[in-house]
KOLMARRO-33785 format. One record per residue: z, y, x of N, C-alpha, C, O, CB in turn; residue in three letters. Coordinates in pm, whole numbers, padded with zeros to 5 digits, always signed. Glycine has a CB too. Example, Ala and Ser with C-alpha at 12.3 -4.5 7.8 and 13.67 -1.06 7.14 Angstrom:
BEGIN
+00780-00569+01319+00780-00450+01230+00780-00330+01320+00846-00332+01424+00905-00447+01131ALA +00708-00225+01285+00714-00106+01367+00787+00003+01290+00804+00114+01341+00572-00060+01408SER 
! end
This chain:
BEGIN
-00962-02821+03960-01008-02736+03862-01041-02588+03875-00978-02526+03960-00926-02744+03775MET -01100-02547+03827-01123-02406+03839-01126-02299+03710-01190-02301+03605-01248-02400+03904LYS -01028-02205+03765-00955-02087+03673-01022-01968+03714-01018-01930+03832-00786-02067+03695ALA -01100-01887+03596-01132-01766+03607-01066-01666+03546-01052-01675+03424-01236-01758+03580ILE -01006-01539+03623-00906-01465+03597-00988-01313+03590-01037-01256+03688-00785-01489+03708PHE -00988-01274+03476-01063-01117+03428-00896-01033+03416-00811-01025+03327-01184-01127+03218VAL -00908-00986+03543-00775-00856+03554-00671-00926+03651-00637-01044+03649-00678-00813+03376GLY -00639-00850+03714-00514-00890+03803-00383-00811+03817-00342-00782+03930-00559-00896+03933ALA -00326-00782+03725-00238-00773+03677-00104-00864+03738-00119-00939+03834-00282-00786+03564GLY +00003-00850+03682+00130-00926+03750+00135-01081+03692+00185-01171+03759+00287-00841+03708SER +00082-01102+03574+00060-01220+03510-00019-01308+03555+00009-01426+03581+00025-01203+03407THR -00129-01250+03567-00232-01316+03670-00209-01375+03805-00202-01495+03828-00319-01227+03701ALA -00200-01299+03872-00114-01282+03998-00052-01387+03991-00122-01481+04029-00022-01166+04014ILE +00065-01422+03956+00156-01498+03970+00111-01644+03872+00179-01746+03881+00288-01415+03935MET +00016-01638+03801-00034-01781+03751-00113-01798+03853-00110-01915+03891-00110-01801+03607THR -00203-01712+03932-00308-01783+04052-00254-01855+04167-00301-01953+04224-00394-01678+04125ALA -00115-01768+04199+00001-01788+04316-00007-01964+04248-00065-02033+04332+00198-01663+04299GLN +00027-02033+04150+00104-02152+04156-00019-02217+04126-00023-02331+04173+00237-02176+04060PHE -00174-02164+04029-00243-02303+04039-00315-02310+04235-00358-02415+04282-00401-02305+03882LEU -00312-02204+04299-00363-02232+04391-00258-02309+04497-00304-02351+04604-00425-02118+04426LEU -00133-02324+04469-00063-02382+04537-00064-02551+04508-00046-02642+04588+00055-02313+04522LYS -00093-02556+04366-00149-02661+04352-00279-02732+04385-00291-02852+04362-00136-02662+04270ARG -00376-02659+04440-00474-02681+04504-00612-02656+04399-00722-02708+04413-00452-02817+04565ASN -00578-02583+04316-00750-02528+04171-00752-02440+04244-00661-02375+04296-00748-02470+03961HIS -00912-02432+04253-00968-02306+04277-00987-02210+04151-01020-02221+04033-01097-02331+04341GLU -00943-02097+04250-00974-01946+04149-01060-01842+04191-01114-01834+04302-00847-01859+04126VAL -01069-01768+04105-01158-01647+04115-01143-01532+03996-01177-01537+03878-01307-01700+04117ILE -01072-01417+04079-01022-01321+04006-01083-01181+03957-01035-01084+04015-00929-01301+04067ILE -01171-01156+03872-01236-01021+03859-01187-00926+03818-01143-00927+03703-01325-01016+03798ILE -01175-00804+03902-01093-00721+03930-01146-00544+03934-01198-00510+04041-01044-00781+04054GLU -01138-00466+03855-01237-00323+03868-01170-00233+04012-01240-00158+04080-01216-00202+03690GLN -01084-00250+04027-01005-00176+04134-01039-00237+04274-00992-00334+04334-00843-00188+04105ASP -01125-00158+04299-01159-00198+04473-01043-00204+04575-01046-00279+04672-01258-00081+04545LYS -00949-00129+04550-00849-00111+04646-00723-00245+04589-00622-00272+04653-00791+00074+04640GLU -00758-00301+04475-00658-00418+04485-00667-00534+04506-00586-00627+04519-00604-00434+04405LYS -00819-00519+04508-00903-00668+04552-00837-00695+04708-00772-00790+04752-01113-00644+04564ILE -00874-00595+04755-00862-00571+04951-00750-00609+04962-00731-00708+05032-00870-00410+05037GLU -00621-00535+04887-00473-00570+04909-00446-00741+04867-00403-00828+04943-00374-00458+04803GLU -00478-00753+04755-00465-00920+04711-00539-01040+04792-00506-01158+04780-00527-00937+04562LEU -00655-00989+04884-00717-01089+04941-00651-01131+05071-00697-01235+05117-00850-01053+04958SER -00551-01074+05142-00483-01093+05247-00374-01164+05208-00315-01226+05295-00455-00985+05311THR -00333-01169+05091-00251-01272+05025-00277-01419+04931-00212-01523+04927-00189-01195+04952ASP -00377-01385+04875-00413-01495+04829-00572-01572+04855-00671-01497+04856-00385-01467+04703LEU -00588-01691+04870-00673-01743+04928-00799-01797+04799-00811-01914+04763-00595-01851+05019ASP -00859-01715+04761-00906-01720+04616-01045-01627+04619-01054-01528+04693-00779-01655+04502CYS -01137-01665+04542-01269-01571+04539-01243-01435+04468-01121-01430+04451-01394-01647+04456GLY -01287-01350+04430-01266-01209+04397-01422-01173+04345-01515-01226+04408-01206-01112+04539PHE -01451-01091+04241-01567-01068+04193-01502-00907+04129-01407-00896+04051-01631-01202+04083LEU -01578-00802+04186-01517-00672+04160-01646-00632+04045-01768-00653+04049-01494-00559+04320LEU -01566-00573+03954-01651-00519+03824-01559-00552+03687-01448-00604+03680-01816-00609+03812GLY -01640-00504+03588-01577-00529+03444-01593-00663+03386-01706-00683+03341-01635-00435+03342ASP -01506-00762+03376-01493-00894+03336-01569-00945+03233-01627-01054+03225-01377-00916+03305GLY -01559-00810+03118-01611-00856+02980-01775-00807+03018-01816-00749+02917-01523-00765+02822SER -01833-00808+03074-01968-00792+03102-02064-00931+03112-02090-00979+03222-01969-00717+03232LYS -02104-00978+03014-02161-01098+03021-02235-01123+03184-02229-01233+03239-02266-01101+02893PRO -02304-01005+03248-02364-01032+03383-02255-01111+03477-02264-01223+03529-02409-00886+03454SER -02143-01009+03480-02053-01068+03598-01965-01180+03554-01880-01222+03632-01958-00958+03660LEU -01979-01230+03438-01899-01348+03413-01986-01480+03423-01936-01592+03432-01833-01336+03273LEU -02118-01454+03421-02210-01554+03423-02215-01612+03600-02259-01717+03645-02362-01486+03356ARG -02143-01480+03681-02129-01549+03823-02053-01609+03860-02041-01655+03973-02128-01496+03909GLU -01964-01622+03740-01844-01752+03783-01914-01870+03777-01881-01951+03864-01704-01775+03675THR -01998-01905+03702-02072-02049+03665-01954-02099+03540-01866-02182+03562-02083-02182+03831ASN -01970-02048+03441-01878-02080+03335-01888-02227+03310-01780-02279+03280-01907-01999+03208PRO -01965-02287+03314-02016-02447+03283-01923-02500+03409-01959-02618+03411-02223-02489+03299GLU -01863-02492+03475-01802-02555+03551-01660-02473+03585-01599-02476+03692-01894-02585+03658GLU -01632-02413+03485-01496-02391+03502-01410-02396+03374-01452-02362+03264-01481-02266+03565ALA -01258-02453+03404-01219-02525+03325-01140-02418+03227-01138-02444+03106-01149-02636+03391ASP -01083-02313+03270-01028-02188+03157-01034-02060+03224-01009-02024+03339-00860-02203+03103VAL -01091-01981+03083-01075-01852+03119-00993-01760+03087-01002-01731+02968-01153-01809+03106LEU -00893-01682+03163-00792-01620+03138-00845-01470+03159-00911-01416+03248-00678-01670+03220TYR -00779-01421+03024-00836-01283+02990-00701-01204+02971-00650-01180+02862-00942-01282+02846CYS -00640-01159+03119-00516-01088+03096-00540-00919+03171-00468-00879+03262-00379-01191+03174LEU -00627-00855+03125-00633-00710+03160-00492-00650+03110-00397-00723+03085-00766-00634+03084THR -00489-00546+03101-00394-00455+03055-00412-00369+02962-00348-00265+02944-00357-00394+03137GLY -00542-00432+02870-00576-00371+02757-00683-00468+02652-00785-00533+02676-00640-00233+02808HIS -00604-00442+02530-00620-00570+02444-00731-00569+02403-00781-00679+02382-00538-00592+02335ASP -00829-00423+02371-00972-00452+02351-01062-00538+02434-01146-00618+02392-01028-00343+02352GLN -01025-00503+02583-01098-00572+02681-01071-00710+02693-01160-00780+02742-01080-00516+02800THR -00976-00758+02660-00908-00900+02687-01011-01009+02584-01055-01120+02613-00711-00898+02631ASN -01031-00907+02418-01074-00982+02300-01235-00962+02321-01300-01057+02276-01006-00919+02145ILE -01306-00865+02375-01433-00857+02414-01461-00970+02542-01563-01040+02532-01458-00703+02451ILE -01377-00986+02653-01404-01066+02749-01395-01222+02695-01457-01318+02741-01312-01030+02861ALA -01303-01223+02587-01287-01379+02553-01395-01443+02468-01424-01563+02463-01156-01403+02477SER -01466-01309+02380-01601-01346+02286-01672-01368+02390-01724-01480+02388-01674-01235+02180LEU -01700-01292+02503-01849-01299+02571-01806-01471+02638-01872-01575+02627-01891-01134+02724VAL -01717-01457+02685-01662-01565+02787-01715-01708+02722-01791-01788+02777-01477-01561+02800GLY -01646-01719+02568-01662-01816+02462-01842-01856+02457-01891-01968+02440-01595-01738+02307ARG -01902-01751+02475-02045-01710+02397-02098-01811+02516-02172-01908+02498-02116-01508+02384SER -02037-01763+02655-02120-01813+02747-02087-01979+02832-02132-02019+02939-02122-01693+02842LEU -02033-02018+02776-01954-02136+02735-01853-02204+02824-01850-02313+02881-02041-02232+02702GLY -01764-02090+02816-01649-02146+02900-01529-02258+02819-01470-02216+02719-01567-02005+02955PHE -01508-02357+02857-01487-02461+02749-01317-02400+02708-01264-02439+02604-01506-02654+02820SER -01258-02323+02786-01121-02266+02725-01101-02137+02748-01124-02082+02855-01001-02330+02773LYS -01056-02081+02644-01025-01901+02686-00930-01886+02688-00877-01975+02622-01060-01783+02613VAL -00832-01793+02743-00670-01779+02659-00682-01595+02686-00699-01534+02791-00478-01889+02772VAL -00666-01544+02549-00671-01437+02552-00562-01360+02541-00498-01386+02439-00740-01417+02491THR -00507-01254+02622-00371-01170+02649-00391-01055+02543-00490-00983+02544-00353-01102+02821ARG -00264-01040+02426-00293-00884+02387-00104-00884+02360-00025-00971+02322-00435-00843+02208ILE -00092-00767+02394+00020-00701+02395+00067-00644+02209+00172-00675+02153-00015-00572+02515GLU -00021-00578+02162-00002-00554+02023-00026-00676+01929-00120-00754+01914-00090-00444+01984ASP +00062-00664+01887+00052-00805+01779-00016-00746+01653-00038-00826+01563+00224-00881+01726PRO -00049-00628+01637-00148-00623+01516-00272-00713+01548-00331-00778+01461-00198-00467+01486GLY -00302-00709+01666-00433-00786+01699-00450-00923+01694-00557-00981+01678-00471-00762+01817TYR -00319-00986+01713-00293-01146+01645-00383-01174+01543-00462-01265+01567-00145-01170+01573GLU -00391-01114+01428-00413-01207+01307-00569-01174+01355-00646-01266+01327-00344-01162+01124HIS -00619-01079+01410-00796-01048+01426-00841-01172+01542-00953-01224+01536-00840-00847+01508ILE -00729-01216+01660-00800-01302+01744-00809-01428+01652-00894-01509+01690-00728-01325+01888CYS -00740-01461+01542-00699-01585+01444-00815-01577+01396-00883-01678+01414-00573-01582+01333ILE -00860-01498+01344-00981-01463+01241-01108-01492+01335-01208-01540+01282-00980-01285+01180GLU -01108-01468+01460-01233-01463+01563-01206-01633+01630-01265-01678+01728-01215-01303+01708LEU -01135-01684+01575-01139-01838+01649-01087-01848+01814-01094-01943+01892-01314-01895+01649GLY -01026-01697+01834-00951-01720+01944-00802-01774+01950-00701-01704+01943-00954-01610+01999LEU -00806-01917+01965-00668-01980+01903-00548-01945+02042-00426-01927+02032-00694-02189+01865GLU -00634-01944+02167-00523-01958+02265-00505-01801+02320-00553-01757+02425-00564-02076+02393ALA -00420-01725+02221-00355-01580+02235-00243-01575+02252-00164-01630+02175-00366-01496+02141THR -00204-01502+02366-00067-01541+02405-00025-01392+02374-00119-01312+02374-00040-01610+02572ILE +00084-01347+02352+00170-01219+02346+00327-01197+02455+00441-01201+02408+00217-01218+02176THR +00304-01179+02573+00399-01205+02636+00559-01118+02668+00667-01143+02721+00330-01225+02726PRO +00480-00992+02591+00633-00922+02577+00687-00998+02474+00796-01045+02504+00644-00753+02535SER +00644-01028+02357+00725-01090+02230+00745-01206+02287+00866-01227+02291+00655-01104+02080ARG +00677-01301+02339+00720-01423+02419+00880-01440+02474+00970-01521+02451+00627-01421+02544THR +00866-01325+02558+01022-01312+02668+01080-01217+02589+01186-01193+02648+01012-01246+02855ILE +01074-01134+02470+01175-01065+02422+01233-01200+02302+01353-01213+02277+01116-00897+02358GLY +01149-01268+02253+01228-01411+02170+01322-01497+02241+01425-01557+02210+01122-01524+02124ARG +01234-01481+02375+01333-01577+02467+01511-01532+02518+01617-01593+02529+01241-01588+02618HIS +01459-01375+02538+01626-01355+02581+01679-01328+02480+01800-01329+02498+01674-01247+02680LEU +01638-01288+02320+01714-01284+02226+01791-01429+02183+01913-01437+02168+01635-01227+02130ALA +01716-01519+02170+01766-01670+02177+01904-01723+02326+01989-01812+02329+01591-01765+02206ASP +01875-01650+02396+01969-01709+02498+02098-01590+02507+02193-01616+02581+01878-01733+02661MET +02096-01471+02434+02190-01446+02386+02264-01481+02296+02385-01459+02302+02179-01384+02378PHE +02208-01542+02193+02297-01616+02101+02319-01744+02127+02339-01824+02036+02256-01614+01979GLU +02318-01777+02253+02369-01915+02303+02224-02024+02270+02235-02146+02281+02535-01967+02201GLY +02141-01980+02243+02064-02138+02228+01957-02139+02340+01922-02046+02413+01975-02169+02060ARG +01910-02277+02332+01793-02322+02473+01680-02334+02410+01645-02434+02349+01814-02477+02565ASP +01613-02225+02424+01489-02240+02383+01387-02333+02456+01372-02350+02577+01445-02121+02378PRO +01331-02381+02366+01203-02503+02439+01065-02464+02396+01035-02406+02291+01219-02683+02376PHE +00958-02517+02524+00787-02495+02494+00774-02579+02369+00839-02683+02359+00668-02561+02630GLU +00691-02539+02270+00651-02612+02117+00557-02702+02168+00529-02800+02099+00578-02510+01984LEU +00490-02682+02303+00404-02748+02331+00432-02882+02367+00340-02964+02366+00346-02689+02405SER +00571-02921+02406+00597-03043+02464+00622-03102+02284+00633-03225+02286+00745-03044+02603THR +00632-03054+02164+00598-03118+02056+00540-03180+02035+00567-03290+01987+00579-03090+01997MET +00407-03127+02067+00270-03196+02047+00223-03289+02157+00178-03252+02265+00162-03091+02031PHE +00243-03469+02099+00188-03559+02201+00098-03659+02128+00059-03656+02011+00303-03633+02282ARG +00076-03738+02217-00087-03803+02214-00191-03727+02153-00261-03652+02221-00100-03937+02134TYR -00209-03741+02020-00299-03685+01934-00283-03621+01858-00378-03588+01787-00351-03735+01889ASP -00151-03570+01835-00116-03456+01749-00181-03336+01809-00201-03350+01929+00038-03437+01734ALA -00225-03201+01752-00287-03096+01777-00241-02966+01638-00243-02984+01516-00451-03149+01792SER -00214-02877+01692-00189-02783+01577-00395-02724+01570-00502-02741+01627-00028-02623+01637PRO -00333-02656+01461-00500-02587+01371-00422-02475+01268-00348-02496+01172-00620-02749+01236PHE -00482-02310+01345-00482-02223+01231-00556-02142+01204-00614-02093+01301-00401-02168+01218SER -00589-02094+01087-00664-02009+01039-00634-01896+00920-00547-01910+00834-00751-02083+01011PHE -00703-01809+00929-00664-01684+00849-00731-01709+00720-00853-01731+00720-00711-01539+00917VAL -00654-01708+00591-00709-01757+00489-00829-01674+00426-00818-01554+00448-00608-01778+00403ALA -00949-01714+00348-01058-01641+00353-01055-01674+00206-00989-01769+00163-01183-01675+00455GLN -01143-01577+00109-01142-01584-00020-01150-01706-00085-01088-01741-00186-01226-01515-00059GLU -01251-01785-00004-01287-01907-00037-01203-01994-00047-01212-02076-00138-01363-01949+00027LYS -01083-01999+00061-00969-02049+00062-00853-02078-00031-00777-02174-00024-00939-01999+00128ASP -00852-01954-00145-00748-01944-00224-00739-02016-00306-00839-02031-00376-00732-01854-00269VAL -00597-02107-00341-00604-02182-00441-00456-02275-00389-00378-02223-00309-00764-02258-00458GLY -00434-02401-00438-00315-02480-00378-00397-02565-00265-00513-02605-00254-00226-02586-00502THR -00229-02575-00155-00275-02679-00034-00386-02818-00069-00464-02860+00017-00122-02750+00025ILE -00378-02876-00199-00455-02989-00224-00584-02967-00232-00673-03050-00211-00420-03050-00329SER -00599-02818-00272-00728-02753-00308-00864-02751-00173-00987-02749-00173-00675-02587-00353SER -00750-02752-00064-00820-02745+00077-00852-02876+00061-00762-02831-00010-00736-02703+00221LEU -00886-02997+00051-00911-03122+00109-00900-03144+00227-01003-03146+00295-01010-03160+00091SER -00836-03155+00258-00795-03171+00441-00871-03290+00473-00908-03366+00383-00605-03203+00491LEU -00899-03315+00611-00906-03460+00646-00790-03526+00672-00684-03465+00689-00982-03482+00754PRO -00801-03675+00677-00706-03767+00691-00624-03735+00819-00677-03705+00926-00768-03901+00693LYS -00496-03744+00799-00367-03753+00909-00365-03567+00935-00365-03529+01052-00416-03876+01098ASN -00363-03493+00855-00342-03342+00854-00273-03236+00769-00363-03183+00703-00443-03303+00852SER -00163-03184+00742-00065-03149+00685-00043-02984+00690-00021-02924+00795+00035-03229+00739ARG -00053-02927+00569+00030-02785+00656+00131-02769+00650+00181-02778+00538+00009-02660+00633VAL +00212-02738+00758+00322-02700+00798+00389-02589+00756+00493-02588+00691+00312-02696+00900MET +00324-02489+00798+00397-02370+00721+00273-02240+00692+00152-02260+00704+00545-02304+00835CYS +00312-02155+00666+00244-02034+00618+00305-01924+00647+00422-01916+00609+00223-02030+00489ILE +00240-01799+00729+00269-01683+00746+00214-01605+00683+00098-01580+00714+00265-01653+00840TYR +00287-01522+00548+00220-01418+00495+00338-01269+00516+00459-01264+00538+00177-01467+00325ARG +00256-01186+00502+00331-01024+00521+00462-01064+00614+00582-01067+00587+00394-00936+00340ASN +00406-01086+00704+00544-01143+00860+00670-01207+00782+00789-01184+00803+00638-00964+00981GLU +00605-01304+00677+00750-01408+00628+00716-01513+00659+00595-01519+00642+00804-01427+00475LYS +00765-01624+00706+00757-01787+00673+00732-01820+00569+00769-01757+00470+00856-01862+00689LEU +00659-01936+00566+00685-01982+00403+00657-02163+00451+00567-02202+00526+00528-01890+00249ILE +00748-02240+00392+00741-02370+00427+00737-02462+00289+00831-02497+00217+00862-02400+00523ILE +00570-02492+00275+00508-02494+00191+00528-02675+00116+00517-02787+00165+00374-02434+00250PRO +00556-02635+00005+00527-02816-00083+00352-02840-00102+00254-02788-00048+00614-02820-00304GLN +00366-02931-00194+00185-02947-00178+00127-02869-00295+00008-02840-00301+00116-03128-00194ASP +00228-02831-00400+00198-02727-00474+00147-02591-00457+00073-02535-00538+00277-02716-00518ASP +00188-02546-00353+00211-02410-00249+00071-02341-00267-00032-02401-00235+00246-02451-00061GLN +00071-02188-00328-00084-02164-00347-00080-02076-00209+00010-02011-00155-00144-02074-00512ARG -00199-02097-00180-00277-02001-00072-00312-01856-00080-00412-01865-00152-00397-02052-00053ILE -00301-01753-00060-00349-01665-00099-00442-01571+00076-00427-01575+00198-00216-01596-00194GLU -00531-01503-00020-00610-01449+00089-00532-01382+00187-00430-01324+00153-00708-01360+00043GLN -00583-01384+00347-00528-01334+00451-00410-01410+00488-00366-01365+00593-00504-01205+00432ALA -00338-01512+00441-00250-01565+00469-00311-01662+00614-00417-01721+00638-00196-01628+00337ASP -00181-01638+00691-00219-01739+00830-00147-01871+00791-00027-01892+00775-00151-01676+01002GLU -00256-01955+00778-00174-02073+00784-00178-02219+00932-00253-02235+01029-00223-02133+00634VAL -00091-02276+00893-00089-02345+01019-00062-02527+00995+00037-02583+00948+00041-02267+01112ILE -00177-02581+01042-00191-02749+01022-00155-02812+01154-00173-02770+01269-00356-02805+00979ILE -00101-02921+01109-00057-03050+01166-00166-03167+01186-00166-03248+01094+00050-03101+01076LEU -00243-03187+01273-00372-03282+01257-00392-03372+01331-00291-03381+01400-00483-03231+01265THR -00459-03442+01359-00531-03570+01479-00591-03427+01521-00607-03325+01453-00672-03745+01419HIS -00628-03462+01704-00696-03416+01742-00878-03441+01708-00971-03361+01722-00641-03429+01841ARG -00878-03548+01672-01028-03573+01634-01074-03509+01504-01189-03526+01466-01056-03727+01621LYS -00988-03438+01436-01012-03353+01290-01045-03210+01336-01092-03137+01249-00863-03347+01178ASN -01024-03140+01501-01038-03050+01545-01174-02967+01486-01162-02867+01415-01025-03084+01667LEU -01293-03020+01523-01409-02986+01479-01449-02991+01335-01547-02922+01307-01482-03051+01542GLU -01403-03047+01256-01418-03111+01140-01329-02966+01059-01399-02919+00969-01347-03292+01138THR -01245-02920+01069-01129-02808+01009-01197-02699+01091-01219-02603+01017-00934-02836+01050LEU -01242-02675+01226-01288-02554+01244-01429-02506+01157-01443-02386+01132-01306-02550+01389TYR -01545-02618+01106-01619-02591+01070-01596-02551+00915-01679-02479+00860-01691-02668+01112LYS -01498-02591+00856-01471-02618+00691-01392-02492+00687-01421-02413+00597-01376-02777+00631GLN -01258-02447+00805-01193-02319+00761-01229-02222+00823-01195-02127+00752-01065-02313+00767LEU -01288-02176+00930-01323-02083+01013-01481-02040+00992-01571-02097+01053-01290-02134+01148ASN -01500-01954+00916-01672-01909+00883-01683-01764+00970-01779-01688+00963-01714-01872+00674SER -01599-01748+01028-01607-01638+01132-01748-01669+01229-01868-01641+01224-01455-01639+01230VAL -01643-01755+01330-01757-01795+01432-01792-01937+01381-01747-02009+01293-01707-01796+01604SER -01932-01951+01509-01996-02069+01456-01958-02175+01611-02013-02279+01646-02193-02034+01407LYS -01859-02108+01670-01844-02168+01798-01740-02292+01782-01662-02304+01688-01795-02057+01905GLU -01757-02399+01912-01688-02511+01847-01578-02470+01890-01575-02364+01952-01721-02654+01874LYS -01450-02551+01867-01306-02520+01901-01281-02575+02062-01372-02655+02083-01199-02603+01782PRO -01213-02566+02156-01187-02666+02251-01096-02764+02203-01015-02750+02111-01140-02611+02369ASP -01116-02865+02274-01025-03020+02225-00982-03067+02368-00943-03180+02396-01137-03171+02134GLU -00997-02943+02469-00894-03066+02584-00774-03064+02579-00708-03141+02650-00899-03054+02738SER 
! end
């Protein structure tokens, strides 16, 4: 498999090292020439010098042959732009790093489903450890054909959950409103700007994306 990294920070390098040890192909895009020269002595992978948010440079990685584009620079705006450009060029999966949680809502509205906030993830993990809990990855809960889907409610989505007319084998699991968690009943009302989390069969992802995400016309990744 082939992974493309935009940015050569610590998270990117650590991930690249794991992938290389597992015999995957890695290409790192970085603007700092000295950093590339330093890393090239330790990492047996490809390097491209330049701005990874530029379409011309991302095209050089052959997006149709890549499995994942990781946008992991230290700048949230650059990561978001690179993710959108990468998606438009045909990368099958895009992972977007943000540090400011304020951008998370925007990423969801733009259809960037695979968004990570490392500082918050680590902080929550350490807080759970402090209280004696043993955190586990949410991804281990989604097995077989189960898949999560999230969207930010627009004006057209306002109303009760039943008015969404969700596909078969789909259910609203929770709603985030004004930084508060809501575990909904069937008569729960969805308000504009709510972040709605749905558990569904993976075959419904394209239908849900077309129905509920009106911001972007790109299809979601189903891998």
